[in-house]
C-alpha positions as CSV (number, residue, x, y, z in Angstrom):
1,M,18.1,75.8,-3.3
2,E,14.6,75.2,-2.3
3,E,14.0,73.4,-5.5
4,K,16.8,71.0,-4.7
5,Y,15.2,70.2,-1.4
6,I,11.8,69.7,-3.1
7,E,13.4,67.3,-5.6
8,K,15.1,65.4,-2.8
9,I,11.8,65.2,-0.9
10,I,10.0,64.0,-4.0
11,S,12.8,61.4,-4.7
12,N,12.6,60.2,-1.1
13,E,8.8,59.9,-1.2
14,Q,9.0,57.9,-4.5
15,S,11.7,55.7,-2.9
16,T,9.6,55.2,0.2
17,K,6.6,54.3,-1.9
18,S,8.6,51.8,-3.9
19,A,10.1,50.3,-0.7
20,H,6.6,50.0,0.8
21,K,5.3,48.3,-2.3
22,R,8.2,45.8,-2.2
23,I,7.5,45.2,1.5
24,D,3.8,44.7,0.8
25,D,4.6,42.3,-2.0
26,A,7.1,40.4,0.3
27,E,4.5,40.2,3.0
28,A,2.0,38.8,0.6
29,R,4.5,36.2,-0.5
30,I,5.4,35.3,3.1
31,D,1.7,34.9,3.9
32,E,1.4,32.5,0.9
33,L,4.5,30.6,2.0
34,E,3.1,30.3,5.6
35,K,-0.2,28.9,4.1
36,T,1.8,26.5,2.0
37,Y,3.9,25.4,5.0
38,A,0.8,24.8,7.0
39,I,-0.6,22.6,4.2
40,M,2.7,20.7,4.0
41,Q,2.6,20.0,7.7
42,K,-1.0,18.6,7.4
43,M,0.1,16.5,4.4
44,D,3.1,15.2,6.3
45,Y,0.8,14.2,9.2
46,R,-1.7,12.5,6.9
47,I,1.0,10.7,4.9
48,G,2.6,9.5,8.1
49,R,-0.8,8.0,9.1
50,M,-1.3,6.6,5.7
51,E,2.1,4.9,5.8
52,D,1.2,3.4,9.2
53,S,-2.1,2.1,7.8
54,V,-0.4,0.6,4.7
55,E,2.1,-1.1,6.9
56,K,-0.7,-2.6,9.0
57,I,-2.5,-3.8,5.9
58,N,0.7,-5.3,4.5
59,K,1.2,-7.2,7.8
60,K,-2.4,-8.5,7.6
61,L,-2.0,-9.5,4.0
62,D,1.2,-11.3,4.7
63,S,-0.4,-13.3,7.5
64,N,-3.5,-14.0,5.5
65,F,-1.4,-15.0,2.5
66,Q,0.4,-17.6,4.7
67,E,-3.0,-18.9,5.9
68,I,-4.2,-19.1,2.3
69,I,-1.1,-21.0,1.2
70,N,-1.4,-23.3,4.2
71,A,-5.1,-23.9,3.5
72,K,-4.4,-24.5,-0.2
73,T,-1.7,-27.0,0.7
74,Q,-3.9,-28.7,3.2
75,N,-6.8,-29.0,0.6
76,T,-4.3,-30.4,-2.0
77,N,-3.1,-32.9,0.5
78,E,-6.7,-33.9,1.4
79,K,-7.6,-34.3,-2.2
80,S,-4.5,-36.4,-3.0
81,K,-5.3,-38.6,0.1
82,K,-8.8,-39.1,-1.2
83,W,-7.5,-40.0,-4.7
84,E,-5.0,-42.4,-3.2
85,K,-7.7,-44.1,-1.1
86,F,-9.9,-44.4,-4.3
87,L,-6.9,-46.0,-6.1
88,D,-6.3,-48.4,-3.2
89,Y,-10.0,-49.5,-3.4
90,I,-9.7,-50.2,-7.1
91,F,-6.4,-52.0,-6.7
92,Y,-7.8,-54.2,-3.9
93,A,-11.0,-54.8,-6.0
94,I,-8.9,-56.0,-8.9
95,I,-6.7,-58.2,-6.7
96,G,-9.9,-59.6,-5.1
97,A,-11.4,-60.3,-8.5
98,I,-8.1,-62.0,-9.7
99,M,-8.0,-64.1,-6.5
100,A,-11.6,-65.1,-6.9
101,F,-11.0,-66.1,-10.6
102,V,-7.9,-68.1,-9.6
103,L,-9.6,-69.8,-6.8
104,A,-12.6,-70.6,-9.0
105,K,-10.2,-72.0,-11.6
106,F,-8.5,-74.3,-9.1
107,G,-11.8,-75.3,-7.6
108,F,-11.6,-73.8,-4.2
């Protein structure tokens, strides 16, 4: 009968050792998960800040893009005005030359 108790005690000890090993493994996994969770929280914070920064950059780019388009349009308008002015001078010079030729032909 004593052998039966000894076997039972040995079986209980082995079961206890096995349970402790599983608990230790579970605790190690929980520690790793807690570390991972902490890292994820930091990443979430940083990503949130990065999204805010990107949004601010996009707003600045949009406003600067509008300014660039307006400046480009203004430069194009100024160049076309200069070109129109130049053509006007040439046109009036040709008209003046024709008038001078006609006046000279008729003796004025």
